[in-house]
N, C-alpha and C positions, 0 to 999 in steps of 0.2 A: 410532761414528761421531760427527763433529763436531757440536756444537750451534752454533746461530746465535752464541752468545756467543764461542765459540772463533773463529768466522769474523770476527766484528767485531774482536776483537783482532789478528788477522792483518791486516785491513784497515787498522786504526790504525797498526800498525807499519809496513806498506808506505807509507801516505801520509807517515808522519814521515821515512822513509828517502828517498822521493821528493823532498819539499821541502828536505829538509836537503842531499841530494845535488847538487841544483841543476842536473842534466843536461836536464831537461824532457823526457826521452824517455819517452813513454807507454807505448810497446811494452817497453821495458826494465822499466819499473816493474811492468807486469802480469806479465812473466816472473817478476820477482823475487817478487811476491805469490804466484803458483801455486808456485813452488819452496818457498816457506817453508810453504804448507800440505801440499805433498807430503812435506816433512820430517817432519811429524807422523806421517805413516804409515810412514816410516822408523824414527822412535822406536818406535812400536808394534812393528814387527817385531823390533827389538833386545829389547823386553820379552818377546815371545814366545820369542825365542832362548834366554832364561834358562830357560824351561821345559824345553827340549831339554838343555841343561847339568844342571840339577836332576835330571832322569831318570837321567843318568849318575852323577849323585852318589849317588843312591838304589841304583843297581846296585853301586856301590863299597862302600857301607854294608852292604849284603846280603853281599857276599862277605867283608867283615871279621867280620861276625856269625857266618857260617858257619864261620870259621877260628878263632874264639876257643876257648881251653881250657876257659872256663867259658861255655857258651852261654846266651843268653836267648831262649829259643823264642817268648815273647810278642812281642819286638821284631822278630824275624825274620819272624815270621808277618805282622805289620802292614806290614813293608816289602814283603813279597810280595804282601799285598792291595793295596797302592798301585801297584805295578807292574803288576799283572795287570789294573786296572780299565780298561775300553774308553775311559774318557775320557783317562786318562793316555797310553794307546797313541796315540789320535789326536792328541793335542798334540805328539807328537814324530816322528810318520811320516805326517802328511797330505801328500799330494803338491801340493796347491795351496800349503800353507805353505812347504814346502821349496822349490818354485819360486819363491817370492816372496822368500826368502832367498837364492837363487842370483842371481836377477835383480838385487837391491839391493846384492849382496856384504856381506850381513849376518854378520859375524863379530866376536866379541868380541876376538879376538886377545890383546893385552897386558893387557886388562881381565878375563881368565879368571880371574887369581889373586884379584882383587878381589870377583868374584861368589862364587868359591868360598869366600873368606873369609866373606861374609855368610852362605852357606849353613852352614858349620860354626857360626858364632855361633847361627843359630837352631836347628841340630841339637843343639849342646850344652844349650839349654834345654828341648828336646823329648823327647830320648833317654830321660829317667827320668820323663816325664810319665804321667798315668793313661792317656792315649790309648795309648801304647805299651806300658802294662803290662796292658792289657785281655786277657783269655783268649779273648774271642770275635773271630770274624772281622769285619772291618770291612766294611760294606755301602758301595755306591757313594755314596750320600747322606753318610754320614759322612766318606769320603774326599774328597770335593769339599769339604766344609766345613773339613776339616784342611788341604787345599790352598790354599784361600782364606786360611786363616789365615798359611800359609807366605808367600804372595804379599804379604799385608798387611805383615807383621812383617819378613820378611828382605829383600824388594824395594821395595815401594811406598814405605816410610818409611825407606829407608836413606840416611844422608846422604852416604856415600861414593860411591854409586851416583849419586846426584843430582848431586855435584860433579863426577863424570865427565862425566855428560851436559852441565853446564854448559861444561866445556872444550871439549867436541865442538862445540857451537853455542850462541851467546849468547841465542838465544830458547827452547832446549829446556827451561829451567825454566819458561816459561810453557806450553809445550806438553805436559808431563809428565801433567798431569791428564787431558787428552783421550786421550793414548795409553794410560794405565792404565786408563780407562773402557772402551776398545776391547779390551784386554787381558782384563778381566773379563769381557765380553761373549763373547769368545772361549771362555773357560773355560765359560760357560753353554752356548754352542753344543755344545762337545765333549760336556757332560753330556747333552744332549738328541739328540745324533746328527745335529746339524744342520752345513751347511757351516761350517768354522771361521773363515775370514777375515771380518772386519768391513769393509764398505764404509766409505770416507772421508766421503761424504755420504750423507744419507737419501734425498734425491732430486733430480732435476734443478733444482728451485728452489732448493734449498740450494747447489747446485754453482755456480748462476748468480748467486747473491745478492751475494757477495764481489766478483765482477768487476763486476757492475753499479755497486755502490757506488763502487768505486775509480774506475772509468772517469769516472763521471758527476762524481765529486768533484774530480777532476783537470781536467777540461774545463770545469768550471763554477767553479773555484776563485776568479777574480778577482771574479765575481758575487757569490758566497756570502760571501767577506770583505769585501766593501763593505757587504753588510747587516750583517754582524757589527760592522764598524766604527762603522755608524751607531747601532747598538744598545748599544754599549759606551762610551758617552760617560763614564760615570762610573770607567771603568776604562781605563787607558793601554794602548791596543791593543798597542803595541810590547813592552809587558811580559807580555803575555799568553803563557803558556807555549806553545811549539809543539805540544806534544801535546794541549793544551787546544784549539788550532786545529783539529787533525786531528778530535779526537772530535766537535766542534761541526759541522765540515764534513760529515763522514759521516752524522752524524745528521740533519742537514737534507735530505740526499740520501734517506736512509731514510724519512723523513716524507713526502716528496714522491713516491717512486717504489716503494716497497716496499708496495704498497696493502692486502697482506693483514696487514701487522703494526700492531697498534694504537699510537696516538701514545704512550700512556702506557709502553707496553713500550719503545719507542725511546728514550725520555727516561729511563726507570729504567736501561736498559743504559747509557746516556751516563754517567750518575751513577756506576754501578759501576766503568766503565773510569776515570773520574776518581779515585775513591777508590784504585783500586790502582795507577795509573800517574801520577798528577800529584800536585799539592800539596795541602795540607790546606784551602785556601780554595777550590779548583777545583771540588768537587761542588756547592756551593751556587751559585756563579757560573754554572755551566753550566746548572743546573736552571732558575735565573731567566732567563737569556738565551735558552735554547731555547724556554721557555714563551712568551715574548715573540715570538721570530722565528715561532714555530709560528702564533700568532694572526695575525700578518701574512700568512702563507703561505695560511691557510684564507680570510682576507678577500679575497685576490688570486685564490681559485679554484685554487691550485695543489695541494690536497690533495685527493684522491679516494679515499677509503678503502672497501674492500668487505668483506664478510662479518664476520670476526673483527676486522678493521681498522676497522670503522665509527667514525667520530669520536664521543666522548662515550660 
């Protein structure tokens, strides 16, 4: 499921697109935000679909091993162990997962050759490994650990797959970390016999978090930027990077309205966004500016933190 950091990234991107697009249509902007978040789930389903293809790949490897003139019984046994494990069966035959693939039309299509190439590369490094040479039957814990290594080495860190995703969506390079975290959680669920599909949001608060910040940031834009202009006298406001304005804007809204989020967390997250998406000077500038703006907001009585979000 998404972390608040992932949601903040999506809000920042949506605000940037909204202000750069110039349409001023809040409803369309909100639809765009929700679509971009939903695409993370689509990416997650593509990651799961690779598990299905890998299962078919292992079946092919097993058939090849059985037909060899000089058989390798240990390797054949290990492949059988993998294919027979309940977690592997669950990953490729779960009704809810299959229904989600069908609903979203998740199909690798022309990309199948690419992911099979990734499988072959991984297989060539593994087929003579100690794991496949073992004379003992693999238990499920061993098999899960091996499968996690497969996912890490063959898929998660594969540059060709990442490039493919970037060609499909300009934001999927940012979304991949979240999708892969969800895929790993699915693997854990399969191992434990739990429902496989991971929810996009942890709870309703997280689901509402991004929409709330986006809507209030857009509707309060002029007021927020007036405060920023007043505080950034030493910095030419017009030279302030548009992405910095979005980060500052959404952070001010978060401080004021996300009552459960500590102020330090909001500012630290803003700094991290600036490090990842803006200029070298931006993190320090945003840190100082937000600190000053928040002090004014507290003095004006606009900040009411509760529970974990208590000021100080």
